[in-house]
N, C-alpha and C positions, 0 to 999 in steps of 0.2 A: 323808577316806574313799577308800579304793581299791576298785575291784572288776574282776574278770576274768569274761569270759563265754564259754560254750562251748555249742554244740549238740551232744547226744549222743543218737543215735536220735530220738525224738520229744520229748526233754526239753531245756529251757534250764537250764543249770546257771549260777548266778551265785554267785561267791565274794567276799564283802565283809569287807573288814578295815577297822579303825580305828573312827571314830565315824560313825554314820548319823544326820545331823542334817538331813535334807532339802536345801534350797537347790539350788544347781547340780547337785551329786552326785546328788540325787534325780530330778532331771529326765534325767540320763545314764541311770539305771536304768530308768526308765519308757520312756525311746527303745528301749533295747534289748528291753524286754517288748514294746512295740509291734511292733517288727520281728519278733520270734519268732512272735507271735499272727498277724501277717499271713502268716506262712509255714505256718499250720496247726499249731504246735508247742502241745501240749495240757498239758504238765506243766512246772512251773517247781520246781526245787529250789534253795533259797536256802541256801548253806553260810555260817552266822553264827558258826561256831567262833572266828573271829578278831575278832568285832565286840566293841569295848570298850565302847561307850556308845550309846544310841539315845534320842533325844527324841521329843517329840509329833510334829514334822514328819516324823521318820524313821519312826514308826509309821504315819502318814499314807501314806507311800510303800509300806510294805508292804501296808497295806489296799487301796491302788490297784492294786498288782500282783495282789493276790488277786481283786479284782473283775474286772478285765480277764481273767484266765485262767478264772474261774467263768463269766463271760458267755458264754464259747466252749465251755462243757462241760469245762473242765479243772481242774487242782488245783494248788496251791502247797504245797510242803513246807518248813519251817524245819529245816535241819539242823544239829545239834550245837551248841545255844546255850550260851553260858557260863552259869555259876550267877547271875551278876547279871542277865543278860537274861532268863533262865528266871524269875527271880522278878518281873521288870517284865511279862513275859507273863503270869503268874498273876495278878498285882495288877489289871492291866488287863483280865482274863478273855479275853485274845486267845489263851490257849492252848486254848480251847474252840472257837475258829473256825479256827485253823490246824492243819495236820497237822504235828507235832512229831516228828522222827526222829533216829535217832543216826548212820545212815549209808545210803547209797543203797539198799543191799540190803534196808533196812526198808520200802521202798515196796512191794514185793511182799506184805508180810505185813499192811498197811494195808487 
């Protein structure tokens, strides 16, 4: 897994590519989130359009990120999931707890 991070306004944007399977990479994502939350960032947009695969550890990472932002009064958006990741979100019912968007512009509509 590779990821890039960017702070844009009051939002942390994470762009994840490859396979999200937890382990060391998951800890790097959580570190980026902890840093952003400590600087009062309230919104996290996770671009998963290039995410090929996610396992249970990866799902745990996403839930940890969601928990950290919601505990600070913030929100997490999953942006542009692939068809296979969308199916996984539906099967696990995570589509009901995550805000799923197609683009950053959709945040204003939610």
